[in-house]
C-alpha positions as CSV (number, residue, x, y, z in Angstrom):
1,X,35.3,103.0,26.4
2,X,32.3,101.1,26.0
3,X,32.3,97.7,28.4
4,X,32.9,95.7,25.9
5,X,36.0,97.7,24.3
6,X,37.1,97.0,27.6
7,X,37.5,93.3,27.6
8,X,40.4,92.4,24.6
9,X,39.5,89.5,22.0
10,X,42.3,87.6,22.6
11,X,45.9,87.8,24.8
12,X,47.5,89.9,21.8
13,X,45.2,92.5,21.5
14,X,45.3,92.7,25.5
15,X,49.4,92.6,25.5
16,X,49.1,95.0,22.5
17,X,46.8,97.8,24.8
18,X,48.8,97.8,27.3
19,X,51.9,97.9,26.1
20,X,50.2,101.4,24.8
21,X,48.8,102.1,28.4
22,X,52.7,103.1,29.0
23,X,52.4,106.4,27.2
24,X,50.1,107.2,29.2
25,X,51.5,106.3,32.9
26,X,55.0,108.0,31.8
27,X,52.5,111.7,31.7
28,X,52.0,110.9,35.5
29,X,55.3,109.4,36.5
30,X,58.3,110.8,35.0
31,X,60.1,107.7,36.3
32,X,58.8,104.3,34.2
33,X,59.4,101.5,31.6
34,X,57.8,98.9,29.6
35,X,60.0,95.0,30.9
36,X,58.7,91.8,30.3
37,X,59.8,88.6,30.5
38,X,59.8,85.9,27.8
39,X,58.6,82.4,28.1
40,X,60.0,79.5,27.0
41,X,57.2,78.9,24.2
42,X,57.6,78.4,20.6
43,X,55.2,80.8,20.6
44,X,55.2,85.4,20.6
45,X,55.0,85.2,25.1
46,X,55.8,87.6,27.1
47,X,55.7,88.2,31.0
48,X,55.2,92.6,30.7
49,X,55.5,94.8,33.1
50,X,54.5,98.4,34.2
51,X,57.4,99.8,36.5
52,X,57.6,103.0,38.1
53,X,58.8,104.4,40.8
54,X,58.7,107.2,43.2
55,X,60.2,109.9,44.1
56,X,60.3,109.4,47.5
57,X,59.4,105.3,47.7
58,X,56.5,105.4,50.3
59,X,53.5,103.8,49.2
60,X,53.1,101.2,45.9
61,X,50.2,99.5,44.1
62,X,51.2,96.2,41.9
63,X,48.5,94.9,40.8
64,X,48.3,91.1,38.6
65,X,46.2,89.5,36.1
66,X,46.9,86.3,34.5
67,X,48.0,84.4,37.1
68,X,45.1,81.8,36.0
69,X,45.7,82.5,32.0
70,X,42.2,82.5,30.9
71,X,41.0,84.4,33.6
72,X,43.5,87.3,32.5
73,X,40.7,88.5,30.5
74,X,38.3,90.0,32.9
75,X,41.6,91.1,35.0
76,X,42.5,93.0,31.5
77,X,39.5,95.3,31.8
78,X,40.3,95.6,35.8
79,X,43.6,96.8,35.0
80,X,42.4,99.1,32.6
81,X,39.5,100.4,34.3
82,X,42.5,100.6,36.6
83,X,45.1,102.3,34.3
84,X,43.1,104.8,33.4
85,X,40.3,106.5,36.1
86,X,42.6,105.7,39.5
87,X,45.5,106.0,38.6
88,X,45.4,110.0,38.4
89,X,44.3,110.3,41.9
90,X,47.8,108.6,43.4
91,X,50.7,110.7,44.0
92,X,53.1,110.5,41.8
93,X,55.8,111.6,44.5
94,X,55.3,109.7,47.3
95,X,53.8,106.2,45.5
96,X,55.1,103.5,42.9
97,X,53.4,101.7,40.6
98,X,54.3,98.0,39.1
99,X,51.6,96.3,37.0
100,X,51.9,93.1,35.9
101,X,49.9,92.4,32.5
102,X,49.7,88.4,32.4
103,X,51.6,86.2,34.9
104,X,50.3,83.2,32.7
105,X,50.5,84.5,29.1
106,X,50.1,81.2,27.7
107,X,46.5,79.9,29.5
108,X,45.5,83.4,28.7
109,X,46.6,82.5,25.0
110,X,44.9,79.2,24.5
111,X,42.2,79.7,26.9
112,X,42.9,77.3,29.7
113,X,44.1,78.3,33.7
114,X,46.8,76.3,33.4
115,X,50.7,77.2,31.6
116,X,51.8,75.4,29.2
117,X,52.8,71.8,31.8
118,X,49.5,72.2,32.7
119,X,50.7,73.8,36.4
120,X,48.3,75.7,38.7
121,X,50.5,78.3,38.7
122,X,48.2,80.0,42.1
123,X,49.6,76.8,43.5
124,X,53.2,77.4,42.6
125,X,53.6,80.2,44.9
126,X,55.4,78.0,48.0
127,X,58.1,79.4,50.6
128,X,61.4,77.6,50.8
129,X,60.6,74.4,50.0
130,X,60.2,71.9,47.4
131,X,55.9,70.5,46.4
132,X,55.1,67.9,48.6
133,X,53.8,65.2,46.3
134,X,52.4,64.1,49.9
135,X,50.6,66.2,50.5
136,X,46.0,65.9,50.0
137,X,46.1,62.3,50.1
138,X,42.4,62.2,49.4
139,X,43.0,63.7,45.0
140,X,44.3,60.1,45.1
141,X,41.0,58.5,46.7
142,X,39.1,60.4,43.7
143,X,41.4,60.0,41.0
144,X,39.2,58.2,39.3
145,X,36.7,61.2,39.4
146,X,39.0,63.9,38.6
147,X,40.8,62.6,35.4
148,X,38.8,60.4,33.6
149,X,41.0,59.0,30.5
150,X,40.1,58.0,27.0
151,X,38.5,60.4,25.0
152,X,35.5,62.4,25.2
153,X,32.8,61.2,23.4
154,X,29.2,62.3,24.6
155,X,29.1,65.4,27.2
156,X,26.5,64.3,28.7
157,X,27.3,60.8,30.0
158,X,30.4,62.0,31.2
159,X,28.1,64.7,32.7
160,X,26.2,62.6,34.3
161,X,29.1,59.8,35.0
162,X,31.0,63.2,37.0
163,X,27.9,63.8,39.1
164,X,27.3,60.7,40.0
165,X,30.7,59.6,41.1
166,X,30.6,63.3,43.4
167,X,27.6,62.4,45.1
168,X,29.4,59.4,46.2
169,X,32.4,61.0,47.3
170,X,30.3,63.5,49.1
171,X,29.1,61.1,50.9
172,X,31.7,59.1,52.4
173,X,34.5,62.4,52.3
174,X,31.4,64.8,53.8
175,X,30.8,67.7,52.2
176,X,33.8,69.6,54.0
177,X,36.5,67.3,53.1
178,X,35.0,66.4,49.6
179,X,35.7,70.0,48.4
180,X,38.9,70.4,49.7
181,X,40.6,67.8,48.4
182,X,39.8,69.1,44.9
183,X,41.0,72.4,45.7
184,X,43.0,72.7,47.7
185,X,46.2,72.1,45.4
186,X,47.7,68.2,44.6
187,X,50.9,67.9,43.8
188,X,51.4,64.1,42.7
189,X,48.8,63.8,39.5
190,X,50.7,66.1,36.3
191,X,47.6,65.4,34.5
192,X,45.1,66.8,37.0
193,X,43.6,70.0,37.5
194,X,44.8,71.7,40.5
195,X,48.1,70.1,39.6
196,X,50.5,72.8,41.7
197,X,53.8,71.2,39.4
198,X,57.0,69.8,40.6
199,X,59.0,73.1,40.4
200,X,58.2,76.8,40.7
201,X,57.9,77.7,37.7
202,X,59.0,80.6,35.1
203,X,56.3,82.9,35.7
204,X,56.2,81.6,39.4
205,X,60.2,83.0,39.9
206,X,59.6,86.1,37.9
207,X,57.0,87.3,40.1
208,X,58.5,86.4,43.3
209,X,61.7,87.8,42.2
210,X,59.6,91.2,41.3
211,X,57.6,91.1,44.5
212,X,61.1,90.8,46.7
213,X,62.2,94.1,44.4
214,X,59.9,96.1,44.8
215,X,58.2,95.0,48.4
216,X,61.5,96.4,49.7
217,X,62.2,99.2,48.1
218,X,58.7,100.7,49.5
219,X,57.1,101.5,53.3
220,X,53.4,100.6,52.4
221,X,52.3,98.3,49.8
222,X,48.9,97.2,48.7
223,X,48.4,93.7,46.4
224,X,45.9,94.1,44.1
225,X,45.3,90.0,42.1
226,X,42.4,90.0,39.6
227,X,40.5,86.3,39.2
228,X,37.4,84.7,38.5
229,X,35.3,81.4,39.0
230,X,34.1,81.2,41.8
231,X,31.6,83.3,44.5
232,X,28.4,84.9,44.3
233,X,27.0,85.3,40.3
234,X,26.8,89.1,40.8
235,X,29.1,90.0,43.5
236,X,32.9,89.7,43.6
237,X,34.6,89.3,46.8
238,X,37.7,90.3,48.3
239,X,39.4,87.1,49.4
240,X,42.0,88.4,51.9
241,X,45.5,85.7,53.1
242,X,44.9,83.8,56.2
243,X,47.9,85.8,56.9
244,X,46.2,89.1,57.1
245,X,45.6,90.5,60.4
246,X,42.4,92.2,60.8
247,X,39.0,90.4,60.3
248,X,36.1,89.4,56.9
249,X,34.3,92.2,58.6
250,X,36.9,95.3,59.9
251,X,38.0,94.7,56.2
252,X,34.4,95.4,55.2
253,X,33.9,98.2,57.1
254,X,37.2,99.6,56.2
255,X,37.4,99.3,52.6
256,X,33.3,100.1,52.8
257,X,33.3,96.7,50.7
258,X,30.1,94.5,51.2
259,X,31.6,91.3,50.7
260,X,35.4,90.2,51.9
261,X,36.6,86.7,52.5
262,X,38.8,84.9,53.7
263,X,41.1,82.2,52.0
264,X,40.1,79.7,54.9
265,X,37.9,76.3,54.6
266,X,35.0,78.4,56.8
267,X,35.0,81.6,54.7
268,X,35.8,80.7,51.7
269,X,38.0,77.3,50.9
270,X,42.3,76.7,51.5
271,X,44.5,77.1,49.0
272,X,47.8,75.9,49.2
273,X,50.9,77.6,47.7
274,X,49.3,80.9,46.6
275,X,49.9,84.1,45.4
276,X,48.9,86.2,48.2
277,X,49.6,84.5,51.2
278,X,53.3,84.6,49.5
279,X,52.7,88.0,49.5
280,X,52.5,87.6,52.9
281,X,55.3,85.7,54.2
282,X,57.9,86.8,52.1
283,X,56.7,90.7,53.9
284,X,56.9,88.8,57.3
285,X,60.3,86.8,56.9
286,X,62.7,89.6,54.6
287,X,61.0,93.1,54.9
288,X,59.0,92.6,58.6
289,X,59.1,96.5,59.1
290,X,57.0,96.9,56.2
291,X,52.8,97.1,55.7
292,X,51.2,94.7,53.4
293,X,47.6,94.2,51.9
294,X,47.6,91.7,49.7
295,X,43.9,90.6,48.2
296,X,42.2,89.0,45.7
297,X,39.3,90.5,43.3
298,X,37.3,87.0,43.1
299,X,34.7,87.6,40.1
300,X,32.5,84.5,40.8
301,X,29.4,83.4,37.5
302,X,28.2,80.4,37.9
303,X,27.3,81.0,42.1
304,X,27.4,79.0,45.0
305,X,24.3,76.9,44.4
306,X,25.2,72.4,45.2
307,X,24.4,72.4,41.6
308,X,26.3,75.5,40.2
309,X,29.4,73.7,42.4
310,X,28.6,70.5,40.1
311,X,29.0,72.0,37.0
312,X,31.5,74.3,38.0
313,X,33.2,71.2,38.2
314,X,32.0,69.0,35.4
315,X,33.1,71.7,33.5
316,X,37.1,71.6,35.1
317,X,36.8,68.0,34.8
318,X,35.5,68.0,31.1
319,X,37.7,70.8,29.6
320,X,41.4,69.0,30.9
321,X,40.0,65.6,29.7
322,X,39.9,67.2,25.9
323,X,43.0,68.7,26.7
324,X,44.9,65.2,26.7
325,X,43.1,62.9,25.3
326,X,40.6,64.7,22.7
327,X,37.3,64.9,21.4
328,X,35.6,65.7,17.6
329,X,35.2,69.2,17.2
330,X,32.1,69.8,18.4
331,X,32.2,68.1,21.6
332,X,35.3,70.5,21.8
333,X,33.6,73.5,20.5
334,X,31.5,73.0,23.5
335,X,33.3,72.4,26.6
336,X,35.8,75.3,25.0
337,X,32.4,77.5,25.1
338,X,31.4,76.8,28.5
339,X,34.6,76.7,30.2
340,X,35.4,80.2,28.4
341,X,31.6,81.2,30.6
342,X,33.2,80.0,33.6
343,X,35.9,82.5,33.9
344,X,35.7,84.7,31.4
345,X,31.9,85.5,30.3
346,X,30.2,87.7,28.1
347,X,27.0,88.6,29.3
348,X,26.8,92.1,29.5
349,X,25.1,92.2,32.6
350,X,27.5,90.1,34.8
351,X,30.3,92.7,33.0
352,X,28.6,95.6,34.0
353,X,28.6,94.6,37.5
354,X,32.1,93.0,37.8
355,X,32.8,97.1,36.2
356,X,30.6,98.4,39.2
357,X,31.8,96.3,41.9
358,X,35.7,96.6,40.9
359,X,35.4,100.4,40.5
360,X,34.1,100.1,44.8
361,X,36.3,98.1,45.8
362,X,39.4,99.8,43.7
363,X,38.1,103.5,45.5
364,X,37.3,101.4,48.9
365,X,41.1,99.8,49.7
366,X,43.1,103.3,48.1
367,X,41.0,105.7,50.5
368,X,41.5,103.3,53.2
369,X,44.9,102.7,52.8
370,X,45.3,106.5,52.8
371,X,46.6,106.0,48.4
372,X,44.2,108.9,47.3
373,X,45.2,112.4,47.2
């Protein structure tokens, strides 16, 4: 399969390929099934997963994609590589599989990060708590910047306005506080970016239930979650939970992988209601004897320069504004192209490097954790 063929053009094509891969998995694992959950939408949308249990339930690989829907196009490619190249190197007698195709099918189909209710699912994995509207009060101070009202009529003028307001808030709040306010998550503005919802979402609950069922059944679990957008353009980062006991430097050495960070303000950025944090909290609270490693593969696209981070914020704000207030076809198409380039790049060199990084990380993690035969 060439590089372009690895990256699906549509949600439906990605799902069909994943379902077809059941046959390949079944040649290796006898106890294999395809299961799905229908999303409450007027479209044919499902969360699909391949479940393959080991006879001796020692080790488990959980692979998740598409939590931010549009990021599922890259995630689907990485899942295909993992199925084709790494499953044959695992031991079906002792290693189980939980491969989750797309957590957020509505977002993938419509090329948005959020679900149909504008909820960022990676701010929705909350442990035994209702969403707190008072969380991240600085977001309200940035409402004029992050939630511009009205139809988008001129992209250049809108980008200029966002740039001026961003520079002002960056100067008044400070760079660290400004960055945290725009990314950590919020629960008070349903039309805003990084909205974590007013309740646990259907998609979130499906994954929570799967994690509880499967992690509890095995002695050791590796969880690999695919994301795109933030970080160096040509270097995928492994982003660990702040709850991971090993330091980023220790993980980099053990995995033989050059870029590992923790989801903290000093190394990456903070995330409230994050999936991998939930995995650690679940294991600590309900399965304290289990060994768990959960990480994010973060494939950077625009880079981390000041100009790149501003451009990223501009695209997120305008895509969200168009969703709520509309634009003419020309403006809508331009912003949609920018949004796709931010989360699902089509450049062959970017895709090739992303694939190489994923292979290196798969190899390093599986070998260091004792999963490879």
